[in-house]
Backbone as JSON Lines, residues from 0, in Angstrom:
{"i":0,"aa":"M","n":[29.78,17.8,-17.66],"ca":[30.79,17.51,-18.32],"c":[32.06,16.18,-17.75]}
{"i":1,"aa":"Y","n":[32.34,15.13,-18.51],"ca":[32.73,13.99,-17.81],"c":[34.28,13.73,-17.95]}
{"i":2,"aa":"I","n":[34.2,13.24,-16.52],"ca":[35.91,13.39,-16.53],"c":[36.49,11.71,-16.09]}
{"i":3,"aa":"G","n":[37.1,10.97,-17.06],"ca":[37.39,9.66,-16.97],"c":[38.6,9.31,-17.55]}
{"i":4,"aa":"N","n":[38.56,8.16,-17.31],"ca":[39.95,7.79,-17.82],"c":[40.0,7.15,-18.98]}
{"i":5,"aa":"F","n":[40.62,8.73,-20.15],"ca":[40.72,7.72,-21.8],"c":[41.53,7.29,-22.11]}
{"i":6,"aa":"D","n":[42.53,7.16,-21.76],"ca":[43.81,6.11,-22.47],"c":[43.87,4.78,-22.06]}
{"i":7,"aa":"N","n":[42.58,4.16,-21.41],"ca":[42.29,2.84,-21.03],"c":[43.78,2.52,-20.34]}
{"i":8,"aa":"S","n":[44.34,2.87,-19.32],"ca":[45.63,2.27,-18.09],"c":[44.34,1.62,-17.23]}
{"i":9,"aa":"P","n":[45.52,1.09,-16.21],"ca":[44.92,0.25,-15.74],"c":[44.05,1.49,-14.26]}
{"i":10,"aa":"L","n":[43.05,1.31,-13.25],"ca":[42.57,2.0,-12.24],"c":[43.83,1.69,-11.32]}
{"i":11,"aa":"P","n":[43.32,2.99,-10.76],"ca":[44.06,2.92,-9.05],"c":[43.74,1.94,-8.25]}
{"i":12,"aa":"P","n":[44.82,1.59,-7.74],"ca":[44.43,0.08,-6.76],"c":[43.19,0.06,-6.0]}
{"i":13,"aa":"E","n":[42.73,1.82,-5.17],"ca":[41.99,2.03,-4.38],"c":[40.16,1.73,-5.05]}
{"i":14,"aa":"K","n":[40.4,1.87,-6.61],"ca":[38.92,1.9,-7.57],"c":[38.61,-0.09,-8.11]}
{"i":15,"aa":"E","n":[40.34,-0.3,-7.88],"ca":[39.87,-1.45,-8.11],"c":[39.36,-2.53,-6.72]}
{"i":16,"aa":"A","n":[39.66,-2.45,-5.82],"ca":[38.92,-2.19,-4.32],"c":[37.29,-2.31,-4.46]}
{"i":17,"aa":"W","n":[37.11,-1.06,-5.01],"ca":[35.53,-0.62,-4.96],"c":[35.12,-1.61,-5.45]}
{"i":18,"aa":"E","n":[35.56,-2.18,-6.98],"ca":[34.66,-2.92,-7.68],"c":[34.8,-4.47,-7.25]}
{"i":19,"aa":"E","n":[35.93,-5.13,-6.42],"ca":[36.04,-6.54,-5.77],"c":[35.11,-6.6,-4.52]}
{"i":20,"aa":"T","n":[34.74,-5.39,-3.87],"ca":[33.74,-5.55,-2.85],"c":[32.93,-6.13,-2.97]}
{"i":21,"aa":"P","n":[32.13,-7.14,-2.07],"ca":[31.31,-8.14,-2.28],"c":[29.63,-7.17,-1.67]}
{"i":22,"aa":"P","n":[28.77,-7.28,-2.21],"ca":[27.78,-6.46,-1.71],"c":[27.29,-6.74,-0.3]}
{"i":23,"aa":"P","n":[26.37,-6.03,0.3],"ca":[26.32,-6.0,2.23],"c":[25.5,-7.14,1.91]}
{"i":24,"aa":"E","n":[25.86,-8.43,2.92],"ca":[25.05,-9.18,3.8],"c":[23.24,-8.96,3.54]}
{"i":25,"aa":"R","n":[22.4,-9.13,3.4],"ca":[20.56,-9.0,3.57],"c":[21.04,-9.79,4.71]}
{"i":26,"aa":"K","n":[20.03,-8.92,5.41],"ca":[19.27,-9.58,6.97],"c":[18.48,-10.74,6.73]}
{"i":27,"aa":"H","n":[19.15,-11.76,7.57],"ca":[18.04,-12.77,7.47],"c":[16.73,-12.98,8.4]}
{"i":28,"aa":"L","n":[16.36,-13.21,7.15],"ca":[14.55,-13.05,7.18],"c":[14.07,-14.36,7.88]}
{"i":29,"aa":"P","n":[13.2,-14.43,9.13],"ca":[13.07,-15.37,9.6],"c":[11.99,-16.38,8.69]}
{"i":30,"aa":"E","n":[12.03,-17.25,8.76],"ca":[11.18,-18.49,7.55],"c":[9.71,-18.09,7.72]}
{"i":31,"aa":"A","n":[9.14,-18.24,6.45],"ca":[7.39,-17.84,6.69],"c":[6.86,-18.91,6.36]}
{"i":32,"aa":"L","n":[5.76,-18.72,7.43],"ca":[4.95,-20.3,7.6],"c":[3.87,-20.06,6.81]}
{"i":33,"aa":"F","n":[3.56,-19.1,5.84],"ca":[2.56,-18.53,4.93],"c":[2.86,-17.49,4.07]}
{"i":34,"aa":"S","n":[2.77,-17.83,3.08],"ca":[2.79,-16.83,1.94],"c":[2.29,-16.62,1.05]}
{"i":35,"aa":"W","n":[1.8,-15.5,0.5],"ca":[1.31,-15.16,-0.72],"c":[1.53,-13.91,-1.6]}
{"i":36,"aa":"Q","n":[0.91,-13.68,-2.76],"ca":[1.33,-12.68,-3.2],"c":[-0.4,-11.76,-3.55]}
{"i":37,"aa":"A","n":[-0.55,-10.44,-3.8],"ca":[-1.56,-9.73,-3.66],"c":[-1.42,-8.87,-4.35]}
{"i":38,"aa":"P","n":[-2.81,-7.87,-5.12],"ca":[-2.35,-6.77,-5.42],"c":[-2.45,-6.01,-4.02]}
{"i":39,"aa":"E","n":[-1.18,-4.2,-4.25],"ca":[-1.5,-3.34,-3.06],"c":[-2.89,-2.78,-3.1]}
{"i":40,"aa":"F","n":[-3.81,-2.6,-4.1],"ca":[-5.02,-2.44,-3.73],"c":[-6.08,-3.42,-5.05]}
{"i":41,"aa":"E","n":[-7.46,-2.9,-4.52],"ca":[-8.32,-3.68,-5.36],"c":[-8.68,-2.61,-6.29]}
{"i":42,"aa":"T","n":[-8.75,-2.73,-7.51],"ca":[-9.2,-1.81,-8.97],"c":[-10.63,-2.04,-9.46]}
{"i":43,"aa":"F","n":[-11.57,-0.9,-9.27],"ca":[-12.57,-1.58,-9.95],"c":[-12.83,-0.43,-11.49]}
{"i":44,"aa":"E","n":[-13.86,-0.89,-11.94],"ca":[-14.3,-0.81,-13.39],"c":[-15.4,0.27,-12.79]}
{"i":45,"aa":"R","n":[-14.62,1.44,-13.82],"ca":[-16.52,2.46,-13.24],"c":[-16.16,3.03,-14.8]}
{"i":46,"aa":"E","n":[-17.45,3.19,-15.15],"ca":[-18.18,3.33,-16.28],"c":[-17.74,5.4,-16.66]}
{"i":47,"aa":"K","n":[-18.08,5.59,-17.93],"ca":[-17.42,6.76,-18.31],"c":[-18.36,7.52,-17.05]}
{"i":48,"aa":"R","n":[-20.33,7.37,-17.22],"ca":[-20.45,8.57,-16.48],"c":[-19.81,8.72,-15.0]}
{"i":49,"aa":"W","n":[-19.41,7.36,-14.43],"ca":[-19.07,7.76,-12.9],"c":[-17.53,8.96,-13.21]}
{"i":50,"aa":"Y","n":[-16.97,9.25,-14.34],"ca":[-15.29,10.02,-14.35],"c":[-16.49,11.23,-14.53]}
{"i":51,"aa":"L","n":[-17.39,11.41,-15.2],"ca":[-18.21,12.27,-15.64],"c":[-18.87,13.24,-13.96]}
{"i":52,"aa":"W","n":[-19.55,12.84,-12.87],"ca":[-20.25,13.08,-12.26],"c":[-19.34,13.39,-11.32]}
{"i":53,"aa":"V","n":[-17.8,12.91,-11.27],"ca":[-17.12,13.47,-10.32],"c":[-16.31,15.01,-11.18]}
{"i":54,"aa":"A","n":[-15.84,14.56,-12.5],"ca":[-16.04,16.3,-13.1],"c":[-16.9,17.41,-13.42]}
{"i":55,"aa":"L","n":[-17.85,16.94,-12.84],"ca":[-18.99,18.3,-12.77],"c":[-18.6,18.73,-11.43]}
{"i":56,"aa":"I","n":[-18.42,17.58,-10.43],"ca":[-18.58,18.14,-8.92],"c":[-17.37,19.23,-9.1]}
{"i":57,"aa":"L","n":[-15.94,18.6,-9.35],"ca":[-14.92,18.98,-9.01],"c":[-14.79,20.4,-9.81]}
{"i":58,"aa":"L","n":[-15.61,20.85,-11.36],"ca":[-15.69,21.57,-11.78],"c":[-16.95,22.85,-11.2]}
{"i":59,"aa":"A","n":[-17.76,21.89,-10.47],"ca":[-18.35,23.22,-9.34],"c":[-17.72,23.94,-8.47]}
{"i":60,"aa":"I","n":[-17.34,22.96,-7.83],"ca":[-16.06,23.34,-6.86],"c":[-15.41,24.33,-7.41]}
{"i":61,"aa":"I","n":[-14.53,24.26,-8.23],"ca":[-13.22,24.67,-8.88],"c":[-14.18,25.99,-8.92]}
{"i":62,"aa":"G","n":[-15.59,25.99,-9.69],"ca":[-16.53,27.81,-10.46],"c":[-16.79,28.35,-9.38]}
{"i":63,"aa":"Y","n":[-16.94,27.5,-7.88],"ca":[-17.28,28.29,-7.1],"c":[-16.22,29.43,-5.93]}
{"i":64,"aa":"A","n":[-15.32,28.43,-5.94],"ca":[-13.86,29.0,-5.84],"c":[-13.38,30.08,-6.52]}
{"i":65,"aa":"T","n":[-13.51,30.21,-7.69],"ca":[-13.04,31.29,-8.71],"c":[-13.93,32.61,-8.1]}
{"i":66,"aa":"Y","n":[-15.77,32.48,-8.34],"ca":[-16.54,33.65,-8.34],"c":[-16.27,34.2,-6.57]}
{"i":67,"aa":"T","n":[-16.13,33.44,-5.74],"ca":[-15.87,33.54,-4.28],"c":[-14.11,34.28,-4.38]}
{"i":68,"aa":"N","n":[-13.46,34.2,-5.43],"ca":[-12.12,34.94,-5.37],"c":[-11.08,34.02,-4.4]}
{"i":69,"aa":"S","n":[-11.27,32.98,-4.07],"ca":[-10.38,32.05,-3.24],"c":[-9.63,31.1,-4.57]}
{"i":70,"aa":"P","n":[-8.09,31.47,-4.92],"ca":[-7.36,31.28,-5.85],"c":[-6.78,29.71,-5.35]}
{"i":71,"aa":"V","n":[-6.51,29.94,-4.06],"ca":[-6.36,29.05,-3.39],"c":[-6.69,27.34,-3.31]}
{"i":72,"aa":"M","n":[-8.04,27.58,-3.01],"ca":[-8.93,26.77,-3.27],"c":[-8.94,26.19,-4.35]}
{"i":73,"aa":"A","n":[-9.11,27.27,-5.51],"ca":[-9.58,26.39,-6.7],"c":[-8.25,25.93,-6.84]}
{"i":74,"aa":"I","n":[-6.96,25.89,-6.86],"ca":[-5.48,25.28,-7.46],"c":[-5.91,24.26,-6.48]}
{"i":75,"aa":"T","n":[-6.03,24.02,-5.48],"ca":[-6.28,22.93,-4.59],"c":[-6.99,21.73,-5.25]}
{"i":76,"aa":"F","n":[-7.98,21.99,-5.54],"ca":[-8.99,21.14,-6.17],"c":[-8.59,20.97,-7.48]}
{"i":77,"aa":"I","n":[-8.28,21.85,-8.2],"ca":[-7.47,21.39,-9.89],"c":[-6.55,20.0,-9.56]}
{"i":78,"aa":"L","n":[-5.81,20.12,-8.11],"ca":[-4.22,19.45,-8.4],"c":[-5.31,17.84,-7.11]}
{"i":79,"aa":"I","n":[-6.23,18.71,-6.33],"ca":[-6.95,16.82,-6.3],"c":[-7.51,16.25,-7.35]}
{"i":80,"aa":"G","n":[-8.04,16.74,-8.24],"ca":[-8.51,16.34,-9.16],"c":[-7.48,15.67,-10.15]}
{"i":81,"aa":"V","n":[-5.89,16.6,-10.5],"ca":[-5.03,15.63,-11.23],"c":[-4.71,14.55,-10.57]}
{"i":82,"aa":"V","n":[-4.21,14.76,-9.56],"ca":[-3.74,13.32,-8.61],"c":[-4.95,12.79,-8.66]}
{"i":83,"aa":"G","n":[-6.32,12.67,-8.32],"ca":[-7.02,11.63,-8.04],"c":[-7.13,11.15,-9.29]}
{"i":84,"aa":"Y","n":[-6.92,11.13,-10.84],"ca":[-6.71,10.71,-11.65],"c":[-6.06,10.13,-11.62]}
{"i":85,"aa":"I","n":[-4.72,10.36,-11.95],"ca":[-3.84,9.53,-11.64],"c":[-3.4,8.23,-11.09]}
{"i":86,"aa":"Y","n":[-3.78,8.47,-9.63],"ca":[-4.13,7.87,-9.0],"c":[-4.94,5.95,-9.25]}
{"i":87,"aa":"L","n":[-6.23,6.75,-9.55],"ca":[-7.2,5.65,-10.29],"c":[-7.22,5.36,-11.84]}
{"i":88,"aa":"N","n":[-6.19,5.65,-12.64],"ca":[-5.72,4.95,-13.39],"c":[-4.43,4.3,-13.4]}
{"i":89,"aa":"K","n":[-3.79,4.17,-11.78],"ca":[-2.73,3.43,-11.81],"c":[-2.67,1.96,-11.22]}
{"i":90,"aa":"E","n":[-1.75,1.27,-12.45],"ca":[-2.15,-0.25,-12.13],"c":[-1.39,-0.86,-10.62]}
{"i":91,"aa":"P","n":[-2.08,-1.63,-9.55],"ca":[-1.59,-1.8,-8.33],"c":[-0.13,-2.51,-8.62]}
{"i":92,"aa":"R","n":[0.76,-2.48,-7.9],"ca":[2.02,-3.78,-7.42],"c":[1.33,-5.01,-6.87]}
{"i":93,"aa":"I","n":[1.99,-5.47,-7.61],"ca":[1.87,-6.96,-6.81],"c":[2.85,-7.16,-5.21]}
{"i":94,"aa":"L","n":[2.49,-7.36,-4.7],"ca":[3.39,-6.97,-3.17],"c":[3.43,-8.97,-3.03]}
{"i":95,"aa":"D","n":[4.34,-8.83,-1.7],"ca":[4.88,-10.27,-1.55],"c":[4.44,-10.33,0.26]}
{"i":96,"aa":"F","n":[3.31,-10.94,0.3],"ca":[3.17,-11.02,2.2],"c":[3.0,-12.25,2.4]}
{"i":97,"aa":"Q","n":[3.93,-12.23,4.16],"ca":[4.71,-13.27,4.25],"c":[3.96,-13.56,5.82]}
{"i":98,"aa":"I","n":[3.59,-14.65,6.38],"ca":[3.23,-14.85,8.27],"c":[4.75,-15.56,8.77]}
{"i":99,"aa":"T","n":[5.52,-15.0,9.44],"ca":[6.56,-15.61,10.29],"c":[6.04,-16.07,11.74]}
{"i":100,"aa":"A","n":[7.1,-16.32,12.16],"ca":[7.15,-16.44,13.82],"c":[7.28,-15.18,14.26]}
{"i":101,"aa":"K","n":[7.71,-14.17,13.65],"ca":[8.14,-13.12,14.51],"c":[7.29,-11.98,14.32]}
{"i":102,"aa":"G","n":[6.15,-11.99,12.97],"ca":[5.27,-11.49,12.64],"c":[4.89,-10.97,11.34]}
{"i":103,"aa":"I","n":[4.36,-10.46,10.94],"ca":[3.55,-10.4,9.5],"c":[4.75,-9.08,8.44]}
{"i":104,"aa":"M","n":[4.85,-9.79,7.26],"ca":[5.52,-9.43,6.66],"c":[4.56,-8.95,5.53]}
{"i":105,"aa":"A","n":[4.65,-7.38,4.88],"ca":[3.9,-6.84,3.66],"c":[4.68,-5.88,3.06]}
{"i":106,"aa":"G","n":[5.12,-6.58,2.0],"ca":[6.64,-5.87,0.86],"c":[7.35,-5.45,1.9]}
{"i":107,"aa":"K","n":[7.96,-4.74,2.22],"ca":[9.0,-4.85,2.6],"c":[9.15,-4.37,4.0]}
{"i":108,"aa":"D","n":[7.79,-3.88,4.83],"ca":[7.25,-3.25,5.98],"c":[7.03,-4.94,6.56]}
{"i":109,"aa":"L","n":[7.74,-4.91,8.37],"ca":[7.37,-6.28,9.49],"c":[6.65,-5.52,10.41]}
{"i":110,"aa":"Y","n":[5.5,-6.63,10.78],"ca":[4.32,-5.6,11.92],"c":[4.96,-6.63,12.36]}
{"i":111,"aa":"D","n":[5.87,-6.54,13.78],"ca":[5.89,-7.61,14.84],"c":[4.8,-8.46,15.71]}
{"i":112,"aa":"F","n":[4.32,-9.15,15.67],"ca":[3.59,-9.9,16.78],"c":[3.52,-8.81,17.65]}
{"i":113,"aa":"E","n":[4.35,-8.44,18.72],"ca":[4.66,-7.73,19.91],"c":[3.71,-6.39,19.41]}
{"i":114,"aa":"S","n":[4.04,-6.11,18.17],"ca":[3.15,-4.29,18.17],"c":[1.98,-4.73,17.71]}
{"i":115,"aa":"I","n":[1.54,-5.64,17.22],"ca":[-0.42,-6.01,16.76],"c":[-0.68,-6.33,17.75]}
{"i":116,"aa":"D","n":[-2.47,-5.84,18.27],"ca":[-2.91,-5.82,19.51],"c":[-3.93,-6.59,19.04]}
{"i":117,"aa":"S","n":[-4.6,-7.02,17.86],"ca":[-5.75,-7.81,17.55],"c":[-5.83,-7.91,15.68]}
{"i":118,"aa":"F","n":[-6.51,-8.68,15.68],"ca":[-6.52,-8.89,13.84],"c":[-8.35,-9.4,13.61]}
{"i":119,"aa":"W","n":[-8.43,-9.07,12.29],"ca":[-10.19,-8.87,11.63],"c":[-9.93,-9.34,10.19]}
{"i":120,"aa":"I","n":[-10.66,-10.38,10.01],"ca":[-10.62,-10.68,8.69],"c":[-12.08,-10.1,7.93]}
{"i":121,"aa":"F","n":[-11.79,-9.23,7.02],"ca":[-12.77,-8.68,6.26],"c":[-13.23,-9.49,5.31]}
{"i":122,"aa":"E","n":[-14.54,-9.95,5.19],"ca":[-14.78,-10.89,3.96],"c":[-15.42,-10.13,2.92]}
{"i":123,"aa":"N","n":[-15.13,-9.94,1.38],"ca":[-15.86,-8.69,0.65],"c":[-16.58,-9.91,-0.32]}
{"i":124,"aa":"S","n":[-17.15,-9.05,-0.89],"ca":[-18.15,-9.72,-2.37],"c":[-16.91,-10.2,-3.31]}
{"i":125,"aa":"T","n":[-16.41,-9.35,-3.16],"ca":[-14.94,-9.58,-4.51],"c":[-13.99,-10.95,-4.29]}
{"i":126,"aa":"R","n":[-12.22,-11.33,-5.3],"ca":[-11.94,-12.69,-4.8],"c":[-11.09,-12.29,-3.59]}
{"i":127,"aa":"L","n":[-11.02,-10.41,-3.22],"ca":[-9.93,-9.98,-2.1],"c":[-10.73,-10.13,-0.96]}
{"i":128,"aa":"D","n":[-10.25,-10.45,-0.02],"ca":[-10.52,-10.45,1.78],"c":[-9.5,-9.44,2.34]}
{"i":129,"aa":"I","n":[-9.89,-9.14,3.29],"ca":[-8.9,-8.0,3.88],"c":[-8.52,-8.51,5.57]}
{"i":130,"aa":"L","n":[-7.24,-8.56,5.31],"ca":[-7.28,-8.75,7.08],"c":[-6.41,-7.63,7.18]}
{"i":131,"aa":"S","n":[-7.35,-6.86,8.48],"ca":[-6.81,-5.68,9.27],"c":[-6.17,-6.05,10.53]}
{"i":132,"aa":"L","n":[-5.01,-5.25,10.28],"ca":[-4.9,-5.86,11.63],"c":[-4.31,-4.36,12.7]}
{"i":133,"aa":"H","n":[-4.52,-4.02,13.6],"ca":[-4.8,-3.42,14.76],"c":[-3.55,-3.44,15.4]}
{"i":134,"aa":"I","n":[-3.1,-2.02,14.92],"ca":[-1.42,-2.19,15.82],"c":[-0.9,-1.04,16.5]}
{"i":135,"aa":"K","n":[-0.32,-1.19,17.47],"ca":[-0.5,-0.14,19.02],"c":[0.56,1.15,17.97]}
{"i":136,"aa":"N","n":[-0.15,1.6,16.97],"ca":[0.54,3.26,16.49],"c":[-1.13,4.19,16.67]}
{"i":137,"aa":"R","n":[-0.79,5.32,16.91],"ca":[-1.74,6.19,17.33],"c":[-1.87,6.75,15.59]}
{"i":138,"aa":"L","n":[-1.01,7.18,15.1],"ca":[-1.49,7.86,13.95],"c":[-1.57,6.89,12.85]}
{"i":139,"aa":"T","n":[-1.73,5.96,12.81],"ca":[-2.33,4.61,11.8],"c":[-2.82,3.19,12.28]}
{"i":140,"aa":"P","n":[-3.85,3.08,13.3],"ca":[-4.15,1.97,14.15],"c":[-4.09,0.91,13.38]}
{"i":141,"aa":"F","n":[-4.73,0.94,12.15],"ca":[-5.28,-0.76,11.45],"c":[-4.1,-0.55,10.25]}
{"i":142,"aa":"V","n":[-3.65,-1.68,9.69],"ca":[-3.16,-1.7,8.82],"c":[-4.05,-2.94,8.21]}
{"i":143,"aa":"H","n":[-4.3,-2.71,6.88],"ca":[-5.13,-3.48,6.09],"c":[-4.12,-4.28,4.44]}
{"i":144,"aa":"I","n":[-4.35,-5.66,4.88],"ca":[-3.74,-5.89,3.95],"c":[-4.8,-7.33,3.35]}
{"i":145,"aa":"P","n":[-3.87,-6.84,2.02],"ca":[-5.64,-7.73,0.98],"c":[-4.83,-9.05,0.84]}
{"i":146,"aa":"F","n":[-5.84,-10.3,0.76],"ca":[-5.26,-11.74,0.45],"c":[-6.4,-12.41,-0.8]}
{"i":147,"aa":"Y","n":[-6.32,-13.61,-1.03],"ca":[-7.32,-13.89,-1.87],"c":[-7.93,-14.85,-0.83]}
{"i":148,"aa":"E","n":[-9.23,-14.68,-0.91],"ca":[-10.26,-15.62,0.03],"c":[-10.13,-16.75,-0.03]}
{"i":149,"aa":"E","n":[-9.22,-17.45,-0.6],"ca":[-9.36,-19.06,-0.24],"c":[-8.68,-19.41,0.33]}
{"i":150,"aa":"N","n":[-7.49,-18.37,1.09],"ca":[-6.72,-18.04,1.78],"c":[-6.93,-18.09,3.13]}
{"i":151,"aa":"S","n":[-7.99,-18.1,2.98],"ca":[-8.6,-17.37,4.35],"c":[-8.65,-18.71,6.08]}
{"i":152,"aa":"P","n":[-8.77,-19.68,5.33],"ca":[-8.92,-20.5,6.82],"c":[-7.45,-20.87,7.44]}
{"i":153,"aa":"Q","n":[-6.36,-20.55,6.48],"ca":[-5.39,-20.88,6.47],"c":[-4.45,-19.63,7.55]}
{"i":154,"aa":"I","n":[-5.22,-18.2,6.88],"ca":[-4.23,-17.31,7.46],"c":[-4.62,-16.96,8.8]}
{"i":155,"aa":"R","n":[-6.57,-17.39,9.0],"ca":[-7.01,-17.35,10.68],"c":[-6.28,-17.87,11.96]}
{"i":156,"aa":"S","n":[-6.03,-19.88,10.85],"ca":[-5.41,-20.38,12.0],"c":[-4.4,-20.01,12.27]}
{"i":157,"aa":"L","n":[-3.12,-19.72,11.51],"ca":[-1.83,-19.17,11.79],"c":[-2.02,-18.06,12.78]}
{"i":158,"aa":"L","n":[-2.35,-17.06,12.85],"ca":[-2.38,-16.17,13.34],"c":[-2.93,-16.09,14.64]}
{"i":159,"aa":"L","n":[-3.92,-16.91,15.0],"ca":[-4.33,-17.09,16.23],"c":[-3.51,-17.36,17.37]}
{"i":160,"aa":"E","n":[-3.15,-18.34,16.56],"ca":[-1.29,-18.88,17.51],"c":[-0.85,-17.96,18.0]}
{"i":161,"aa":"Y","n":[-0.98,-16.61,17.53],"ca":[-0.06,-15.89,17.98],"c":[-0.92,-14.39,18.3]}
{"i":162,"aa":"I","n":[-2.08,-14.19,17.74],"ca":[-2.33,-12.98,18.18],"c":[-3.81,-13.46,18.19]}
{"i":163,"aa":"P","n":[-4.85,-12.13,19.05],"ca":[-6.23,-12.66,19.02],"c":[-7.01,-12.1,18.02]}
{"i":164,"aa":"E","n":[-8.01,-12.45,18.31],"ca":[-8.86,-12.15,16.58],"c":[-10.12,-11.6,17.5]}
{"i":165,"aa":"E","n":[-10.39,-10.48,17.18],"ca":[-11.46,-9.24,17.68],"c":[-12.26,-8.66,16.37]}
{"i":166,"aa":"K","n":[-13.49,-8.27,16.49],"ca":[-14.28,-8.28,15.57],"c":[-13.98,-7.0,15.68]}
{"i":167,"aa":"Q","n":[-13.66,-5.9,14.26],"ca":[-13.65,-4.63,14.03],"c":[-14.56,-4.11,13.16]}
{"i":168,"aa":"E","n":[-14.97,-2.76,12.81],"ca":[-15.81,-2.3,12.28],"c":[-14.85,-1.36,10.94]}
{"i":169,"aa":"L","n":[-15.43,-1.09,10.31],"ca":[-15.05,-0.64,9.15],"c":[-15.07,1.19,9.53]}
{"i":170,"aa":"T","n":[-14.17,1.85,9.12],"ca":[-14.48,2.96,9.39],"c":[-14.83,3.82,8.91]}
{"i":171,"aa":"L","n":[-15.4,4.96,8.55],"ca":[-15.99,5.71,7.89],"c":[-15.41,5.94,5.98]}
{"i":172,"aa":"A","n":[-14.24,6.13,6.79],"ca":[-13.18,6.07,5.26],"c":[-13.5,5.33,4.51]}
{"i":173,"aa":"D","n":[-13.04,3.9,4.87],"ca":[-13.32,2.26,4.38],"c":[-14.83,2.48,4.19]}
{"i":174,"aa":"S","n":[-15.85,2.55,4.82],"ca":[-16.66,2.55,4.26],"c":[-17.34,3.54,2.82]}
{"i":175,"aa":"L","n":[-16.31,4.76,2.87],"ca":[-16.83,5.51,1.63],"c":[-16.02,5.09,0.58]}
{"i":176,"aa":"E","n":[-14.91,4.89,0.82],"ca":[-14.18,4.16,-0.32],"c":[-14.35,3.02,-0.89]}
{"i":177,"aa":"K","n":[-15.4,2.15,-0.03],"ca":[-15.88,1.04,-0.53],"c":[-17.3,1.4,-1.32]}
{"i":178,"aa":"F","n":[-17.98,2.14,-0.76],"ca":[-19.18,2.57,-1.45],"c":[-18.72,3.44,-2.88]}
{"i":179,"aa":"F","n":[-18.23,4.2,-2.84],"ca":[-17.42,5.21,-4.44],"c":[-16.3,4.18,-4.8]}
{"i":180,"aa":"H","n":[-15.97,3.15,-4.77],"ca":[-15.2,2.38,-5.72],"c":[-13.64,2.88,-6.2]}
{"i":181,"aa":"L","n":[-13.04,3.67,-4.81],"ca":[-12.4,4.15,-5.05],"c":[-10.58,3.39,-4.45]}
């Protein structure tokens, strides 16, 4: 149901004041020392055979769940298949990244240098390298930020002024993601 002003009479003073109110001021962000744009994740070309194998594995698990009279497991793997398919066909957003005097901006998130223990740059065989930040957070101790390989020297030299560089190893999840092109 629409309740509105049908007779084109002037608005009450309090509603006119709402229309004239300027938008709230944005927080002043520190000036960027270096900035770049990159996709939020790397995409891979997958052959039809790859999708076929994944579908067969999911069907086998769902068949087993049905055979063992486990509907919750069957529904769970059906949902995993649907969500996985949607995720794999999603186009990555292009995010803005910045290195400032206070920290590293990744999209709308700021990682203060005080909250970062160290960094490492994983050089990939593709065009995108990964800046890995070891942050002081037990739940997600590593943040991975993509960047184009030609920016590697500038990013490394800027970060060395604020945080130490320490070699990091890929986690099992990262290795599996890279191996299966997820």
